[in-house]
N, C-alpha and C positions, 0 to 999 in steps of 0.2 A: 412437373412437380412444382408446387408453390414455393416461393422464396422462404427461407427460414424465418420463423417468427422470433424476433429478438426478445420479446417479452418472455416467451417460453424458454429460450436459451438461458436467460437470466434466472428464471425460476429453477431450472435444472442445476445451474451453477451454484445457486444459493443452497439447494439441497445438498450438493456435494461439499460445500463449506461446512455445513453442520456435521456431515458424516466424517469429514477429515478430523474435526475436533473431537468427536466422540469415539471414533474407531481407528483413526489413522488412515494411511493411504490404502491399506488392504481392505478397509471397509467400504471403499468407494468403487462400486461396480454399477453397471448400467441398471441392473435390476433393483439394487438398493436405492439408487437415485430416483428411479421411477416411484418406488414405494414412498420414499421420504417426501417427494414433491406431490404425491397424491395424483399421479398421472398414470394412464394406461401402460401396461407392460409393452416394451419396445419403443417408447417415446424417446428415451435418451439415446438409444442406438440409431434412431433416425437422424438425430442431430450430430452425434459424435461417433465416428466410425469405429473407434477403439478407446480403451481406457486412457491411453496417453493423450488423445485429442480431448477427452473429457477433463483430464487434469490441467492441460494447457488452458482450456476455456475457463476453468475455475480460477487459475492464476490471473488471467486477463480480467475476470470479473472483480477480483479484489482490487486490482490496480485502477480499474474504472471507478469503483466506489470511492477509492482514496482520492482520485482526481476530482470527483464530484464534491467531496468534502472540502478540498482546497478551494474549489470555485465558490462554494458557499461562504467560506471564510473571507474570500476576496470581496464578495458582495456585502458582507457585514462589516468590513473594515472601513470606518469613517474617513480614514486618511488615504484610502485607495485612489480616489479620484483626484485629490489634490497633490498627492505625493509628499505631503508635509510630514514632519516628524523625523526623529532619528531612525535611520534605516536599521541599525543594529538592534535597537530596543524593539522596534516593530517586528523584526524578524524573530526575536526571542519570544515576544508575546504570541505570534502566530504559531510558532513551533510548540510552545507550551500548550496552547489550546489544542493543537493537533495531537500531541502525545496524550493529553487528558482524554480526548474523545476516543482515540484509538485504544488506549489502555483500559477504558471502562466500557462505554456503550458498545463499541465495536471490537472488543478484544477477540471474539471468536473468529472474525475474518482474518485477523493477523496471526493467530495461532495456526489457521489453515495455511497461510502463505509460508510460514516457517516449516510446516510439515512438507509442503511441496518443495521447498528449497532443499531440504534434506533428501527427499526422494529423488531430486534431480541429480544427485551424486551418482545414482545408479541408472539414470535414464538420460542419455546425451541429448535426445530431442527435446525433452522437457527443460534441461539445463540451457539449451540454446534459446528456447522460447522465453525463459525467465530472464536471461541475459539481455535479450532484445527488449523486453518490457522495461528493464532497468535503464537502458539507454534512452528509451522513449520517455521514461519518468524524469530523467535528468533534463531532457529538452523541455518537457512540460513545466518542470520547476523553474527553469530559467525564464520561460515565458511568463509564468506566474509572478515571479519577482519583478519583471519588467512592467507587467500590468499594474502591480501595486506601487510602482515607483521606488522599489527598494534598490539601493546601490550596493548589491552583493555581486562581486565579480564572478563570472561564469566558472572560473577555475576553483572557486570555493564550493561549488555545488556537489561534485562527486564525493569529496570527503564528508560533506555534511550529510549526504544520503547514507553513507556507510555508518556514520556515527548515529544518525537517527535510527537506522535499523537495529544497531546494537542496544540503544536505549529502549527501543520498543520491545525487543526480545526480553530484556530484563523485566519490563513492566508487565507484559502479558503472561509471562511464565511465573510471576510472583503472585502474592496475595492481592486480590482485587482491592481490598481496603487500603493497600499501601499506595495506590495511585491517587495522589493528592496534589493540589497545586504546589504545596511546599516541597514535595518530592520531585515534581516534574520540572519546575523552573530552573534549578541548577543544571539539570540535564540539557535543557534548551540553551542555557548560557554556554555550556561547554560545546554544544554542537555548533553554534554560530561563531563563537570566538575561535574554536578549533578549526573550522572551515576557513575562516579569514586568515588565520596563521598559516595554514597549509597553502592557501593561494599565494600569500606573500613569499613563502619559501619556493614554490614552483616558479614564480615569476622572476625570482632572483638567481635562479640556477639554470 
């Protein structure tokens, strides 16, 4: 049997993202994913042995796309190579940009991950997979900060991710027109300053 085609896996996961947003988890079946992706019947089941495997792969796809966006932001950050500039302000700018992108152009993918998180309350294997992805996301974010020369303590990252998730939930479940730079920047400030405050508290206790 040939090795799995990663491009085809991504195509199937992208179709599942669309179905999650439109129909919820119950709308995500192998047959529905095949139809949405425009692929022959049975394709999804060849890649994912059951619905749970399909849902886990969809969660992984969202995280991969988010990490790709972060990497792109790093390439476009003029201070990334020099490490110059105030770390807090640069972090606020990067998170503002990330929230704007996630809450507007890519809001469907994050609606999908929230659907999956809710479904994970009823599926222990899916919950374990998402928890594993969040641990990997924390490690990726720490490395991202290092690459950018940001002096954000590692202890600040987990609470920042929690606050980012809360802010993102509010943005993608609200009106799309409400996602503006003026609305997003205060959230980014709260995420960075809150994460730093949490890190100071943890280090002092």
